C-alpha positions in Angstrom: 93.7 94.4 85.6 96.0 92.4 83.2 99.5 93.1 84.0 101.5 94.3 81.0 103.9 91.6 79.7 107.6 92.2 79.3 108.5 94.4 76.4 109.2 92.5 73.3 112.4 92.7 71.6 112.8 94.5 68.2 111.3 97.8 67.3 109.2 99.1 70.5 106.1 101.1 70.3 107.0 104.8 69.8 106.3 106.5 73.1 107.2 110.0 74.6 110.1 110.0 77.1 108.2 112.6 79.2 104.8 113.7 79.8 102.9 116.7 81.3 101.5 116.8 84.9 98.8 114.1 85.2 95.3 114.5 86.3 94.7 113.9 90.1 92.6 110.7 89.5 95.5 109.3 87.2 98.0 110.1 89.9 96.1 108.2 92.5 95.6 105.2 90.2 99.3 105.1 89.5 99.9 105.3 93.2 97.5 102.4 93.7 99.1 100.2 91.2 102.6 101.0 92.6 101.9 100.4 96.2 98.9 98.0 96.4 99.4 96.0 93.1 103.2 96.3 93.6 103.7 96.3 89.8 107.2 96.9 88.4 108.3 100.5 88.1 108.8 100.2 84.5 105.2 98.8 84.0 104.0 101.8 86.2 105.8 104.2 83.8 104.2 102.7 80.7 100.7 102.9 82.4 101.5 106.5 83.0 102.3 107.4 79.5 99.3 105.4 78.2 97.0 107.3 80.6 98.6 110.7 79.5 97.4 109.7 75.9 93.9 109.0 77.5 93.9 112.5 79.0 95.1 114.0 75.8 92.3 112.3 73.9 89.6 113.3 76.3 90.7 117.1 76.2 90.5 117.0 72.5 87.1 115.4 72.7 85.9 118.0 75.3 85.0 115.4 77.8 86.1 114.8 81.4 87.8 111.5 82.1 84.8 110.4 84.2 82.4 111.1 81.3 84.2 109.1 78.7 81.9 106.7 76.7 82.2 103.5 74.8 81.8 105.5 71.5 84.8 107.6 72.4 86.9 104.7 73.0 86.1 102.9 69.7 86.9 106.2 68.0 90.3 106.3 69.6 91.0 102.7 68.7 90.1 103.4 65.2 92.4 106.5 65.1 95.3 104.4 66.6 95.0 101.8 64.1 94.5 104.3 61.3 97.8 106.0 62.3 99.8 102.6 62.1 99.9 101.4 65.7 100.0 97.6 66.0 97.3 95.5 67.3 99.4 94.4 70.1 100.2 98.0 71.0 96.6 99.0 71.1 95.9 96.0 73.2 98.3 97.0 75.8 97.1 100.6 75.9 93.6 99.4 76.3 94.6 97.2 79.1 95.9 100.0 81.0 92.8 102.1 80.3 90.5 99.3 81.2 92.4 98.9 84.7 92.0 102.6 85.3 88.2 102.6 84.7 87.8 99.4 86.7 89.5 101.2 89.6 87.3 104.3 89.0 84.2 101.9 89.2 85.3 100.5 92.6 85.7 104.1 93.7 82.2 104.9 92.7 83.3 107.6 90.3 82.0 106.2 87.0 78.7 104.2 86.4 80.2 101.7 83.9 83.6 100.9 82.3 83.9 102.5 78.9 86.7 100.2 77.7 84.7 96.9 78.9 83.6 95.6 75.4 86.3 97.4 73.3 88.7 95.2 71.6 92.0 95.9 69.7 92.4 94.8 66.0 93.1 91.1 65.8 96.8 90.3 65.5 98.5 86.9 65.0 100.3 85.8 68.2 104.0 85.3 67.3 105.8 82.4 68.9 108.7 83.3 71.2 112.1 83.2 69.2 114.3 80.5 70.7 117.7 79.2 69.8 118.1 75.6 69.0 120.0 73.6 71.5 123.1 73.4 69.2 122.9 77.2 68.8 122.5 77.9 72.6 125.3 75.7 73.4 127.6 77.3 70.7 126.8 80.7 72.1 127.4 79.8 75.7 130.7 77.8 75.0 132.1 80.6 72.9 135.3 82.0 74.0 136.6 85.1 72.3 140.2 84.8 71.0 140.4 88.6 70.2 139.0 90.3 73.3 141.6 92.7 74.5 140.4 92.7 78.2 140.1 89.4 79.8 137.7 91.0 82.4 135.3 91.7 79.5 135.4 88.1 78.5 134.9 86.7 81.8 132.1 88.9 82.4 130.2 88.5 79.2 130.8 84.8 79.5 129.2 84.7 82.9 126.4 86.7 81.8 125.4 84.4 79.0 125.8 81.4 81.2 123.3 82.8 83.8 120.7 84.0 81.2 120.6 80.7 79.3 121.4 78.5 82.3 118.7 80.0 84.7 116.1 81.6 82.4 116.6 85.0 84.1 114.9 88.1 82.9 117.4 90.9 82.2 116.1 93.0 85.0 116.7 90.1 87.4 120.2 89.8 86.1 121.2 93.2 86.4 119.7 93.3 90.0 122.1 90.5 91.1 124.5 91.5 93.9 127.7 89.8 94.9 126.3 88.6 98.4 123.0 88.4 100.0 121.9 91.3 102.3 118.7 93.1 103.3 118.9 95.6 100.4 120.0 92.9 97.8 117.5 92.3 94.9 119.1 89.0 94.1 122.3 87.1 94.7 123.7 83.7 93.8 124.3 81.1 96.6 127.4 79.3 95.1 127.4 76.7 97.9 123.7 75.7 97.2 124.0 76.3 93.4 121.0 78.6 93.4 120.1 82.0 92.2 117.6 84.0 94.3 116.2 86.9 92.4 113.3 89.5 92.6 111.0 89.0 89.6 107.9 90.8 88.3 105.6 91.9 90.9 108.3 92.1 93.4 107.8 88.2 93.7 111.0 86.2 94.8 112.1 83.0 93.4 114.9 80.6 93.4 116.4 78.9 90.4 119.1 76.1 90.1 122.5 77.2 88.8 124.3 74.6 86.6 128.0 73.5 86.8 129.0 75.5 83.6 127.3 78.8 85.0 129.0 78.4 88.5 132.5 77.9 86.8 131.9 81.2 84.7 130.9 82.9 87.9 134.0 81.9 89.8 136.1 82.9 86.8 134.4 86.4 86.8 134.4 86.9 90.6 138.1 86.3 90.4 138.7 89.4 88.1 135.7 91.6 89.3 137.8 93.1 92.0 140.0 94.8 89.7 137.1 97.0 88.6 135.0 97.0 91.9 136.8 100.1 93.4 136.9 102.2 90.4 135.7 105.8 91.2 132.6 107.1 93.0 130.4 104.8 90.8 131.4 102.0 93.1 129.9 103.3 96.2 126.5 102.3 97.7 124.4 99.6 96.0 126.5 99.9 92.7 129.4 98.7 94.7 127.6 95.4 95.5 126.4 94.8 92.0 127.6 91.4 90.6 127.9 92.7 87.0 129.8 96.1 86.7 131.4 98.1 84.0 135.0 99.1 83.9 134.3 102.1 85.9 132.8 100.0 88.7 129.0 101.0 88.0 126.2 98.4 87.7 125.5 97.4 84.2 122.3 98.7 82.7 120.0 96.4 80.6 120.8 98.3 77.3 124.6 97.7 78.0 124.0 93.9 78.3 121.8 93.9 75.3 124.5 95.4 73.2 127.2 93.1 74.7 125.1 90.0 74.0 124.3 91.0 70.5 128.0 91.6 69.7 128.9 88.2 71.3 126.3 86.1 69.5 127.4 87.5 66.1 131.2 86.9 66.9 130.1 83.4 68.0 128.8 82.7 64.3 125.0 82.8 64.9 123.0 83.8 62.0 120.4 85.8 64.3 121.6 88.5 66.7 120.6 87.2 70.2 118.9 89.4 72.9 118.5 88.4 76.7 114.8 87.4 76.4 115.8 85.1 73.5 118.0 83.1 76.0 115.2 83.0 78.5 112.9 81.5 75.7 115.5 79.0 74.8 115.9 78.0 78.5 112.2 77.3 78.9 111.9 75.5 75.5 114.8 73.3 76.1 113.8 72.3 79.5 110.4 71.5 78.4 111.7 69.4 75.5 113.7 67.3 77.8 111.4 67.0 80.9 107.9 67.4 79.6 107.1 69.1 82.9 105.1 72.4 82.3 104.6 73.1 85.9 108.3 72.9 86.6 109.0 75.3 83.8 106.3 77.7 85.1 108.1 77.7 88.4 111.6 78.3 87.3 110.4 81.2 85.0 108.3 82.8 87.8 105.1 83.0 85.7 101.9 83.7 87.9 99.6 82.1 85.4 100.4 78.8 83.5 98.7 79.9 80.4 101.6 82.2 80.0 103.9 79.2 80.0 101.8 77.2 77.6 103.2 79.0 74.7 106.4 77.0 74.8 104.3 73.8 74.2 104.0 75.1 70.7 107.6 75.5 70.4 108.0 71.9 71.8 105.7 70.6 69.2 107.8 72.5 66.4 110.8 70.5 67.6 109.0 67.2 67.5 107.5 68.0 64.1 111.2 68.6 62.8 112.2 65.3 64.1 109.4 63.6 62.6 110.0 65.3 59.2 113.6 64.3 59.2 113.2 60.7 60.4 109.9 59.2 59.1 110.0 57.8 55.6 106.3 58.9 55.0 106.4 62.2 56.8 105.5 65.5 55.0 105.3 69.1 56.2 101.7 69.3 55.2 100.9 66.3 57.4 102.9 67.6 60.2 101.0 70.9 60.0 97.6 69.3 59.9 98.5 67.1 62.9 99.8 70.2 64.8 96.2 71.9 64.6 94.6 68.9 66.2 97.3 67.8 68.8 96.1 68.2 72.4 97.9 70.3 74.9 100.9 68.6 76.6 99.8 67.0 79.8 100.8 68.7 83.0 102.9 66.6 85.4 103.7 67.3 89.0 106.8 69.4 89.6 107.8 68.0 93.0 111.4 67.2 91.8 111.6 70.0 89.3 114.7 71.7 90.6 116.7 68.5 91.0 115.7 67.4 87.3 116.6 70.7 85.8 119.8 71.0 87.8 120.8 67.6 86.4 120.0 68.8 82.9 122.1 72.0 83.4 125.1 70.2 84.8 125.2 67.6 81.9 125.9 70.3 79.2 129.3 69.8 77.6 
């Protein structure tokens, strides 16, 4: 089963917030992917919503879930496409359905997978949106002169530095605690200059933390204690959270998205920045500097290197802009033609990946 990728920024697919009680087979499957596959809770929730849609389609067609055929699937894909759902959205739904029927087949409950040969409408694969190096440094270096509360400024500065300097997912960032513990999902070891996070699939990884990010973290921790004891929200795991609100509660992903968007616009960037854009920027800039795709894969926590290879396309865009600006015989058309035939960047060993990246991060002005 293909694991659902992170939800892209922008306008999300419209999905219901709640769903009726599930079919027993659906409940068993969701327990399987949660416990045995160890998928993230948000991924399991999205699979549940997609399978509720499958149940509704089956009820409307008058067939049991175990009696759905390929023709039903093709009809439902056509209906979703006609209703305006994007090709990417349909592909994600089919991925969930395909995994469900693969599991039913292993359980001996269906003779064949009705989704096996069903494909979503083709859709162009957009490149990840990343900032230029200058834009990323401009945002990371920005200090608000009109921020009334120095606690907010220190916290938001630290959040920006860790997102860009470590390439963290937003879920990994909000899961950070002040110190390591058996219950902690993640923490920053300031002595070793490393962040330890719990990523997708409940997989742990360590990433280097640069000098600027450590300085921002020191500044935030010096002020965090003023908020940490506020109210009942500070009790339990929330009290250990690295990034908290004025009431002492752990920050939510939505809160961080809003603060980062506001900060990027105040910093003078033309495009509002979201957390995953800083992750894309981190990956693109490290790849441009090092050329080490395996190292970027390790730092991002990608299970498959094909997921990381999309950044080689961003890397070529950077080289093409340099060529266009510097070569007297350069033309955009020539660069575009050359891009189509350019082989993938060679993969080099990542034995010294963390030391190399840490040096790059520490060299930021």
